[in-house]
VEXFIKE-198016 format. One record per residue (C-alpha): residue in three letters; x, y, z. Coordinates in steps of 0.001 Angstrom, whole numbers, plus 500000, padded with zeros to 6 digits. Layout:
// residues N
alaXYZ;...
END
This chain:
// residues 354
unk265922791564177520;unk268229793699179610;unk268993797691178662;unk272775798044178399;unk274235801559179993;unk276363802377177235;unk276740806076178198;unk275975808473181238;unk272245809136180357;unk270533809752184047;unk267725807801182661;unk269652804355183266;unk270172804882186888;unk266581806141187427;unk265340802876185991;unk267769800547188046;unk266384802378191293;unk263205801140189954;unk264235797597189943;unk264593797367185868;unk267632795490185044;unk270479797399183365;unk273948796187182407;unk277014797869182491;unk279014797616179209;unk281604795121180926;unk278686792839182156;unk277039793032178685;unk280349792012177176;unk280222788971179085;unk276753787903177863;unk276381785244174900;unk273223787116173521;unk272565789064170880;unk272365792794170858;unk269614794969169370;unk269938798935168915;unk266713800989168902;unk266694804497168172;unk264327806865170033;unk263591810122168269;unk262508812157171179;unk260365815219170152;unk258729815790173370;unk259348819274175184;unk262015820152177445;unk259435819435180408;unk258789815770179497;unk262176814936177867;unk263681812721180626;unk260041811522181633;unk259584810187177803;unk262902808603177733;unk262265806763180901;unk258705805383179699;unk260028803967176483;unk263232802531178170;unk261158801092180753;unk258681799132178089;unk261600797863176229;unk263844796845178989;unk260603794831180558;unk260002793291177367;unk261752790182176868;unk264917788360178010;unk266558786892174808;unk268530790199173630;unk270628793191175071;unk269123796641174191;unk271397799619173147;unk268798802534173054;unk270348805578171136;unk268241808819171929;unk268421811457169523;unk266151814691168542;unk265659817270165654;unk267941820179165680;unk264678822201164379;unk263119821858167851;unk263594824966169958;unk265241823707173621;unk266279825665176773;unk269916825753177871;unk269166822791180437;unk267675820540177587;unk270392821413175365;unk272908820515177870;unk271307817331178449;unk271166816539174721;unk274532817333173772;unk275870815316176771;unk273889812081176155;unk272084812127172890;unk273468810854169171;unk273070812995166352;unk271025811906163310;unk274278811594161314;unk275747809276163885;unk272468807564163866;unk272689806977160046;unk276233805880160200;unk275969803282162870;unk272544801851161683;unk269886800601163965;unk267397797635164332;unk264522799477165045;unk263273802890165878;unk260429804583167948;unk259306807959167137;unk257732809999169851;unk255024812506169822;unk255475816156170269;unk253242819045172225;unk251400820433169093;unk247683821248169085;unk247216822623165652;unk245935820303163200;unk248132821259160509;unk251487819815160738;unk253066820707157651;unk254049824475158901;unk255771823153162072;unk259518823855162316;unk260397820005162689;unk258307818948159571;unk261181818622156868;unk263407816866159383;unk260887814349160801;unk259829813345157178;unk263911812793156369;unk264201810471159674;unk261209808550159070;unk261643808279155330;unk265410807073156225;unk264022804413158557;unk261375803220156289;unk264322802081154252;unk266813801224156373;unk265357799962159708;unk263192796712160158;unk260416798328162107;unk259409801634163154;unk257079802518166089;unk255414805758166052;unk253547807388168800;unk250530809820168806;unk251889813008166753;unk254451810897164871;unk251383808597163606;unk249517811537162627;unk252764813053160681;unk253272809649158918;unk249525809135157874;unk250011812562156652;unk253091812681154366;unk253253808917153256;unk249521808382152987;unk247751811750152062;unk245413811304155489;unk245479814335157558;unk244370814717161039;unk241514816732162087;unk240773818765164987;unk238178817353167385;unk235426819266169138;unk236750817974172810;unk240017816841173549;unk240639813139174103;unk242123813021177268;unk242246810111180060;unk241977806369180296;unk239908804522177944;unk238377801026177154;unk239721799194174029;unk239810795682172301;unk241426793918170115;unk239862793386166793;unk242519791368164998;unk243355788781167692;unk245252786779165141;unk247810789337164315;unk251612788324166086;unk251601791955167999;unk248170791319169730;unk247979787462169875;unk247287786207173176;unk247228789454175079;unk244093790900177003;unk241386791012174554;unk239953794158176616;unk242224796737178207;unk242842800212178868;unk244878802836177250;unk245637806567178085;unk245143809165175497;unk246104812756175553;unk245410814961172036;unk243369817588170521;unk243424815871167089;unk242732812493165407;unk242996810250162422;unk239775808209162269;unk239190804701161442;unk237987805060157824;unk241398807210157038;unk243420804176158393;unk241467802090156201;unk241826804421152931;unk245593804221153637;unk245504800262153250;unk246597799799156879;unk245588797242159452;unk243912798166162313;unk244789796053165371;unk242894797802168482;unk240115800148168667;unk238520801946171554;unk235129801496172616;unk233860804723170341;unk235662803095167268;unk238824805472167441;unk241785803601166422;unk244797803107168895;unk246971800492167031;unk247403799750163369;unk250616798513161219;unk251460799123157458;unk250044796641155055;unk252947794230155693;unk251817794013159382;unk255294794885160829;unk257466797517158923;unk255437800714160522;unk253391800255163626;unk251515802997165053;unk249902804208168084;unk247463806893168592;unk247268806619172269;unk249956806758174917;unk250610803129176490;unk253887804215177806;unk252622806706180115;unk253441806540183944;unk250891806061186366;unk251400809862187192;unk251626811026183820;unk247964812292183157;unk247832813834187048;unk251164816016185827;unk249165816961182595;unk246220818143184683;unk248372819989187256;unk250228821828184099;unk246866823115182679;unk245358824081186001;unk248678826054186703;unk248160827390183024;unk244482828540184029;unk245918830387187048;unk248292832201185393;unk245664833452182871;unk246739831425179754;unk243806829590179824;unk240346830994179653;unk238307828194181247;unk239419825864184088;unk240690822433182589;unk238250819326182789;unk239501816377184726;unk240769813431182422;unk238121810865181894;unk237929807483183904;unk241441808398185581;unk240569809647189098;unk238683807905191942;unk235707809491193334;unk237445810643196135;unk240162812102193973;unk237655813856191922;unk236050815380194795;unk239379816667195960;unk240125818329192791;unk236525819746192468;unk237017821231196155;unk240428822768194839;unk238629824177191722;unk236402826062194105;unk239056827299196143;unk241152828558193376;unk238362830413192010;unk237499831989195151;unk240859832985195719;unk241184834411192171;unk237952836818192782;unk239180838119196197;unk242734838265194677;unk244031835828197695;unk247033833799197305;unk246208830373195295;unk246335827437197692;unk248810824715196526;unk247822821879194044;unk246631819029196414;unk248403816062194671;unk249616814606197546;unk246101813806198395;unk245735811672195679;unk248896810110194416;unk248609806733196585;unk244966806413195227;unk245684806191191306;unk245483803101189391;unk247528801840186338;unk245521799639184365;unk247366799591181055;unk251104798924181692;unk250853795107181426;unk249230794905178205;unk251606797960176801;unk254445795675177728;unk253095792731176280;unk252628794769172939;unk255931795994172908;unk257458792773173919;unk256078791411170525;unk257341793970168450;unk260737793660169998;unk260478789821169714;unk259226790140165730;unk262561792781165379;unk264733790266166898;unk263447787503164716;unk263684789425161429;unk266206791919161767;unk269316791130159453;unk266857789139157454;unk269755788422154827;unk271561786657157382;unk268447784381157946;unk267373783637154088;unk269282780272153719;unk266590779298156533;unk263760780820155028;unk262845778804152267;unk259114780006151101;unk259052783115153083;unk258356786329151531;unk261280788499152486;unk259173791588152147;unk256547790386154100;unk257855787957156478;unk254739787530158649;unk252568786671155785;unk250023789055156289;
END
């Protein structure tokens, strides 16, 4: 399912360099297949803005060969931005008003870097609700990632997230609990998903909201759930879109915050992500950092070059499979009015029959 480079977004050329198929508009116009227009509400901070684009566009572009994807990134004006990010957004992003005018077949809402449990006081809160409510009424399906999942469960279902005693951070084993659901049918029944969050919505909260839980971690925490109809809203609590190096970059960021005196304690390593060799490298680095700080000496460079080739990705194939099934359902049920003559006996409001 090729992406279409319908504007000059740099992410398109970077994905082409990775081997992802990206069509120019001229080539796309010669293809006799349907278009799907998918919005990407990118709420991530400036440093992760373009990486988040690549992660989600890669999952979409690798999902299925039966349609052309026009991905429309946009963000919320209420989010503070630096000059570089603002220029990128002004050049390559649509406004929400443009999104509403042109319409979408589906929408992805990313997470955001917010640690506090109460989201209602955040500057983006009202704007996010506006987008999510519009999408709920006008878009075939909305996929929410991490904080977006927490926000929707809060304002739509009355389920507030809670601060955990310890950050859930690393790569965790998960299993499918509803293997008959179309989103997870025939995927690996056991697979890994990265997580990176201080807050959680727990399984009993998903159930109290009447949502369908499809995938849980070994500790019972929910990764994937859907709205009662099984499709209109899809909720990720983990980060299956992450690159192989994403957790390494987060760890480096936190270590640098400690070195700068912005964190009181040296950050722990992410769970089940580094090999024994890599973990030993970073334990040695922690010792050298603390020794240098105690002697007021120059801090040694972060040794990422020693571990990059040892990082393993144990989640991306399953992530692509789930997103591929989501896209396939969108393709099947988008423009449902057009399909009504062929859907005798099908409940238009619950086409999956769930």
